[in-house]
Backbone bond lengths (Angstrom), bond angles and torsions (degrees), N, CA, C in turn:
res aa  C-N    CA-C-N  psi(-1)  N-CA   C-N-CA  omega(-1)  CA-C   N-CA-C  phi
1 M - - - 1.450 - - 1.536 108.20 -
2 D 1.315 117.31 138.39 1.457 119.59 -178.09 1.526 111.84 -86.59
3 T 1.311 115.35 166.78 1.467 121.84 -175.35 1.522 112.04 -61.15
4 D 1.320 117.63 -43.08 1.466 120.10 -178.86 1.528 111.58 -60.58
5 T 1.317 117.43 -41.63 1.468 121.02 178.93 1.524 110.33 -63.09
6 L 1.328 116.17 -42.48 1.467 119.74 178.56 1.524 111.64 -66.14
7 L 1.322 117.18 -37.65 1.462 120.09 178.28 1.530 111.33 -67.80
8 V 1.328 116.60 -35.13 1.468 119.67 174.79 1.523 108.96 -62.30
9 E 1.327 117.95 -44.57 1.469 121.77 177.77 1.529 111.01 -60.43
10 L 1.328 116.24 -41.34 1.466 120.31 179.66 1.529 110.73 -63.93
11 V 1.307 117.15 -45.62 1.465 120.71 180.00 1.531 110.11 -64.12
12 E 1.323 117.31 -39.60 1.473 120.07 176.34 1.525 110.90 -62.60
13 A 1.331 117.30 -40.85 1.467 121.03 178.11 1.531 110.23 -65.21
14 L 1.317 117.07 -40.30 1.465 120.96 178.04 1.531 110.95 -65.81
15 D 1.324 116.57 -40.03 1.463 120.16 177.66 1.524 110.75 -63.75
16 Y 1.319 117.24 -38.26 1.454 120.39 177.94 1.534 110.32 -66.63
17 D 1.333 116.70 -41.02 1.474 120.39 174.67 1.530 110.24 -57.02
18 L 1.322 116.36 -45.63 1.463 120.71 179.93 1.526 111.33 -61.98
19 E 1.323 116.29 -40.46 1.465 120.63 178.71 1.529 110.84 -61.95
20 I 1.318 116.43 -45.67 1.473 119.77 -179.97 1.528 110.43 -66.47
21 L 1.312 117.31 -38.42 1.456 120.14 177.66 1.531 111.50 -63.98
22 E 1.334 117.51 -36.00 1.466 121.03 175.26 1.529 110.18 -62.68
23 V 1.330 116.75 -41.94 1.464 121.06 177.89 1.528 109.78 -63.48
24 L 1.329 116.60 -42.31 1.461 120.42 178.77 1.521 110.79 -61.33
25 R 1.321 116.57 -44.37 1.472 120.27 178.45 1.529 109.95 -59.44
26 Y 1.318 116.37 -46.58 1.469 121.04 179.04 1.531 110.94 -58.76
27 R 1.312 116.66 -46.20 1.468 120.11 -176.94 1.529 111.73 -67.38
28 L 1.315 117.74 -32.18 1.457 120.11 175.08 1.531 110.64 -67.49
29 V 1.329 116.46 -40.69 1.463 120.31 177.73 1.531 109.76 -63.19
30 V 1.333 116.44 -42.90 1.468 120.41 178.10 1.526 110.44 -61.56
31 L 1.332 117.04 -43.05 1.464 120.25 178.42 1.525 110.70 -59.44
32 G 1.314 116.90 -43.41 1.458 120.66 177.59 1.519 111.73 -63.29
33 A 1.332 116.42 -39.65 1.468 120.14 178.68 1.526 110.88 -66.48
34 L 1.327 116.61 -40.32 1.466 120.30 177.86 1.526 110.57 -62.12
35 A 1.318 115.90 -42.95 1.468 119.49 178.95 1.519 110.25 -64.73
36 G 1.326 117.07 -42.76 1.452 121.24 -179.90 1.516 113.36 -67.10
37 A 1.338 116.42 -28.36 1.466 121.12 -179.87 1.524 111.60 -90.72
38 D 1.324 116.08 9.38 1.461 122.00 178.27 1.526 111.90 57.39
39 Q 1.325 115.50 45.11 1.463 121.97 179.43 1.526 109.93 -104.67
40 G 1.324 115.48 60.34 1.462 121.97 -176.40 1.507 114.33 -53.11
41 S 1.324 117.27 -37.30 1.462 119.37 -177.80 1.525 111.95 -67.95
42 M 1.316 117.35 -23.42 1.464 121.10 -179.50 1.533 112.44 -90.95
43 L 1.327 117.27 -11.33 1.461 120.00 -177.41 1.522 112.20 -62.31
44 L 1.323 117.33 -38.26 1.457 119.69 179.56 1.522 111.20 -61.57
45 L 1.327 117.03 -40.97 1.460 120.57 177.11 1.528 110.12 -64.40
46 G 1.316 116.92 -42.20 1.466 120.51 178.27 1.514 112.20 -61.31
47 V 1.323 116.64 -42.66 1.467 120.97 178.23 1.524 109.88 -65.21
48 R 1.330 117.55 -41.85 1.466 121.11 179.47 1.521 111.15 -62.30
49 E 1.325 117.14 -40.72 1.464 120.31 177.55 1.532 111.11 -62.49
50 I 1.313 116.55 -38.03 1.464 120.09 177.51 1.526 110.23 -66.38
51 E 1.325 116.94 -41.91 1.470 120.42 177.05 1.523 111.08 -59.60
52 M 1.331 117.30 -42.51 1.465 121.16 179.21 1.529 110.63 -65.01
53 T 1.323 116.77 -37.31 1.461 120.82 178.45 1.529 110.24 -67.01
54 Y 1.345 117.07 -40.24 1.466 119.95 176.15 1.525 110.85 -60.70
55 E 1.321 116.63 -40.04 1.465 120.21 179.20 1.525 110.55 -64.58
56 A 1.329 117.20 -43.44 1.468 120.65 177.02 1.523 110.72 -62.29
57 L 1.318 116.70 -38.37 1.467 120.74 178.58 1.528 110.78 -66.78
58 R 1.323 117.02 -39.27 1.460 120.94 178.41 1.529 110.61 -61.06
59 V 1.317 117.60 -43.73 1.463 121.81 178.66 1.528 110.32 -65.68
60 A 1.330 116.30 -43.92 1.468 120.41 178.79 1.524 111.16 -61.48
61 E 1.321 116.78 -37.66 1.469 120.56 178.25 1.527 111.70 -65.79
62 M 1.322 116.77 -35.70 1.471 119.12 176.59 1.523 110.42 -65.90
63 V 1.325 116.84 -39.88 1.473 120.74 177.54 1.523 109.18 -63.69
64 R 1.329 116.58 -46.71 1.470 119.92 -179.60 1.523 111.19 -61.08
65 A 1.333 116.89 -41.40 1.468 120.48 179.21 1.530 110.94 -63.60
66 S 1.306 116.13 -38.39 1.467 120.36 178.77 1.530 110.89 -64.46
67 V 1.322 116.50 -45.64 1.465 120.46 178.63 1.519 109.69 -65.28
68 T 1.316 117.46 -41.30 1.470 121.34 179.25 1.527 110.49 -59.73
69 E 1.318 115.93 -40.93 1.468 120.12 178.63 1.527 111.27 -64.06
70 R 1.321 117.38 -40.27 1.473 120.47 178.08 1.528 111.09 -66.99
71 V 1.349 116.57 -38.11 1.472 119.86 176.24 1.525 109.42 -63.51
72 A 1.313 117.38 -43.28 1.466 121.59 179.45 1.522 110.84 -60.97
73 D 1.333 116.66 -42.44 1.469 120.01 177.13 1.519 110.69 -61.17
74 E 1.318 116.95 -44.23 1.467 121.42 -178.93 1.528 111.19 -64.22
75 L 1.341 116.34 -37.85 1.469 120.47 -179.22 1.528 112.57 -87.48
76 D 1.335 115.71 -4.67 1.466 122.44 -179.71 1.536 111.65 58.51
77 I 1.365 114.49 51.37 1.467 121.29 176.21 1.528 108.84 -125.66
78 D 1.331 117.31 178.34 1.465 121.94 -178.84 1.526 111.77 -49.39
79 A 1.329 115.57 152.47 1.470 123.01 -172.20 1.533 114.33 -54.64
80 L 1.315 119.09 -47.95 1.457 120.62 -179.31 1.534 110.65 -125.28
81 P 1.301 115.96 76.17 1.470 119.32 -179.02 1.529 110.97 -74.26
82 T 1.301 115.47 159.77 1.463 120.24 173.99 1.524 108.58 -76.31
83 L 1.317 115.61 166.03 1.468 119.29 176.69 1.527 110.33 -61.89
84 E 1.307 116.16 -37.08 1.463 120.02 178.91 1.534 110.87 -62.80
85 E 1.337 116.67 -40.14 1.467 119.83 178.40 1.526 111.25 -66.12
86 I 1.322 116.56 -42.44 1.473 119.49 178.13 1.522 109.45 -63.30
87 A 1.343 116.64 -42.34 1.468 120.90 179.78 1.528 111.46 -58.30
88 G 1.315 117.14 -30.28 1.455 120.80 178.68 1.521 113.99 -73.58
89 Y 1.337 117.85 -15.01 1.461 122.06 -177.84 1.525 113.81 -104.16
90 V 1.320 118.17 -9.13 1.466 120.18 -174.62 1.522 110.82 -110.49
91 S 1.330 115.71 174.02 1.464 120.82 -178.47 1.528 110.78 -63.13
92 A 1.325 115.00 164.39 1.464 121.60 -176.22 1.531 111.76 -58.21
93 G 1.331 117.45 -40.28 1.467 120.56 -179.74 1.522 111.68 -62.52
94 W 1.336 116.93 -48.43 1.464 121.23 178.29 1.525 110.87 -66.33
95 S 1.300 115.60 -37.47 1.456 120.68 179.93 1.529 110.45 -59.57
96 E 1.325 115.82 -44.78 1.467 121.06 179.65 1.534 110.87 -63.59
97 V 1.329 116.98 -43.08 1.470 121.66 -179.89 1.535 110.06 -62.23
98 L 1.321 116.89 -46.43 1.471 121.08 -178.36 1.527 111.43 -65.40
99 R 1.316 116.82 -40.53 1.465 119.75 179.47 1.531 111.15 -67.66
100 E 1.327 116.72 -35.33 1.463 120.22 176.77 1.535 110.55 -65.15
101 R 1.335 117.28 -43.70 1.468 120.26 178.12 1.530 110.32 -63.75
102 R 1.307 116.85 -40.09 1.463 121.45 178.43 1.522 110.18 -60.94
103 R 1.338 116.71 -45.04 1.465 121.90 178.76 1.524 110.50 -60.25
104 K 1.329 117.25 -44.54 1.469 121.76 179.52 1.530 110.87 -63.90
105 L 1.327 116.79 -41.36 1.468 120.31 178.73 1.525 110.98 -62.10
106 I 1.324 116.01 -44.84 1.472 120.04 179.30 1.521 110.37 -61.79
107 E 1.332 117.16 -43.82 1.468 121.12 -179.35 1.526 111.50 -61.30
108 I 1.327 116.86 -49.04 1.465 118.36 -175.20 1.525 111.60 -71.32
109 V 1.331 117.64 -35.96 1.460 119.35 177.40 1.532 109.82 -64.84
110 T 1.313 117.64 -39.75 1.462 121.51 177.04 1.529 110.90 -62.63
111 E 1.344 116.48 -43.24 1.461 120.29 177.47 1.522 111.16 -62.33
112 I 1.325 116.74 -44.10 1.465 121.41 -179.29 1.524 110.25 -62.60
113 Q 1.313 117.19 -41.66 1.464 120.06 178.41 1.525 110.70 -60.85
114 G 1.324 117.08 -42.61 1.460 120.94 178.83 1.518 112.23 -65.09
115 I 1.332 116.60 -45.09 1.467 120.55 178.88 1.519 109.75 -63.66
116 S 1.314 116.40 -41.90 1.462 120.80 -179.22 1.523 111.03 -61.92
117 R 1.326 117.20 -43.38 1.468 120.57 177.46 1.532 110.72 -63.02
118 T 1.326 116.37 -42.86 1.462 120.50 -179.12 1.521 111.08 -64.15
119 V 1.340 116.68 -46.82 1.469 120.52 179.83 1.526 109.79 -64.56
120 G 1.325 117.16 -42.71 1.465 120.93 179.07 1.518 111.69 -61.03
121 A 1.325 116.62 -43.47 1.465 120.37 179.37 1.529 110.65 -66.33
122 A 1.326 116.90 -41.14 1.466 120.23 179.26 1.519 110.78 -64.35
123 M 1.331 116.21 -42.89 1.465 119.82 179.17 1.528 109.39 -65.10
124 G 1.319 117.28 -39.84 1.459 121.06 178.39 1.519 111.83 -62.89
125 R 1.329 116.72 -41.39 1.466 120.66 177.81 1.520 110.58 -64.60
126 R 1.335 117.12 -39.91 1.467 120.40 179.82 1.524 110.19 -64.02
127 V 1.325 116.54 -41.78 1.464 120.20 179.12 1.526 109.41 -64.75
128 A 1.328 117.16 -44.06 1.464 120.89 -179.77 1.531 110.78 -62.87
129 L 1.325 116.93 -42.25 1.464 119.96 178.97 1.527 111.24 -64.90
130 A 1.332 116.33 -40.73 1.470 119.93 178.70 1.522 110.45 -64.17
131 E 1.322 117.43 -41.07 1.466 120.50 178.69 1.522 111.18 -65.95
132 E 1.335 117.07 -40.08 1.460 120.35 176.96 1.523 110.89 -63.09
133 A 1.335 116.37 -43.17 1.468 119.99 179.68 1.527 110.61 -63.92
134 R 1.312 117.19 -42.93 1.465 121.14 178.83 1.521 110.07 -62.41
135 A 1.326 116.97 -45.63 1.469 120.59 179.85 1.530 110.23 -63.27
136 F 1.327 116.98 -40.54 1.455 121.13 179.39 1.528 110.59 -63.06
137 L 1.315 116.74 -45.64 1.462 120.87 -178.03 1.519 112.52 -69.27
138 H 1.325 117.60 -25.23 1.462 120.99 -179.31 1.530 113.16 -94.19
139 S 1.317 116.71 -2.42 1.464 117.96 -177.60 1.520 110.66 -75.90
140 D 1.315 115.54 150.70 1.468 121.18 179.13 1.523 111.14 -62.19
141 A 1.328 117.41 -38.16 1.457 121.17 -177.59 1.523 110.62 -63.45
142 T 1.314 117.82 -39.25 1.459 121.23 -178.48 1.515 110.85 -66.21
143 A 1.327 115.69 -47.29 1.464 119.13 -178.57 1.520 111.08 -60.84
144 S 1.325 117.13 -43.86 1.468 118.94 -177.86 1.521 111.16 -73.51
145 S 1.338 118.87 -25.16 1.459 120.16 179.71 1.524 111.38 -69.43
146 Y 1.327 117.59 -18.68 1.457 121.08 176.20 1.524 111.08 -92.97
147 G 1.317 117.66 9.41 1.444 121.59 176.03 1.519 114.20 78.93
148 R 1.326 116.78 21.27 1.459 118.94 176.70 1.510 108.79 -132.88
149 P 1.283 116.92 151.29 1.462 118.89 -179.89 1.524 110.36 -68.38
150 S 1.314 114.19 153.27 1.460 117.59 178.74 1.519 110.13 -72.10
151 L 1.309 114.89 149.87 1.454 121.30 178.27 1.514 109.43 -84.38
152 P 1.323 117.06 150.39 1.456 117.99 176.32 1.529 109.85 -62.14
153 R 1.310 116.15 145.53 1.453 120.76 -178.62 1.526 112.72 -75.08
154 E 1.318 117.47 -24.09 1.453 119.53 178.05 1.522 108.77 -81.53
155 G 1.322 116.18 165.99 1.451 120.18 177.22 1.519 110.40 -67.04
156 V 1.307 116.79 149.65 1.450 122.26 179.93 1.517 107.24 -114.47
157 L 1.311 116.50 125.79 1.453 120.99 178.20 1.524 108.49 -84.03
158 V 1.291 116.10 119.02 1.458 121.60 177.78 1.519 107.27 -98.69
159 E 1.317 115.74 125.78 1.453 120.48 -175.84 1.530 109.48 -57.59
160 G 1.317 115.11 129.61 1.448 121.47 178.88 1.519 114.44 84.38
161 A 1.337 118.11 -1.71 1.464 120.59 -178.73 1.522 112.00 -75.71
162 I 1.310 116.80 -24.90 1.464 119.13 -178.24 1.497 109.82 -109.89
């Protein structure tokens, strides 16, 4: 197989990585929107979709690594070179294409990291607020402030309930 054919395969693999990363970014945004819209029952589906996207990305990365290794063999360079290293060994046209894909990958991964941190922090705040509300509602002071005695913290067996 010639170098140009292998570089076409590499660019196709990189484009597929970019496509999956776009899907991952979208699904993270959806997860954040679901959390913000108080759609707790849908969060599990959102998380599952993200897990499936990670799995697709893992497979795509193995394909890209395999193609990268074949390109490295053809160019007679280290086994798993970076895109920048490959760009230094190929013609100007291929070099420009590879550097553009590298730039796009860096941009989208940076965006995904930011969205992931934001969604994680928002989900963490929601969990903390829910725990505070639960603790507040279960406290003795709260129950008595409404003019009723506090309920026992342990479960209460009601005759005939089971």
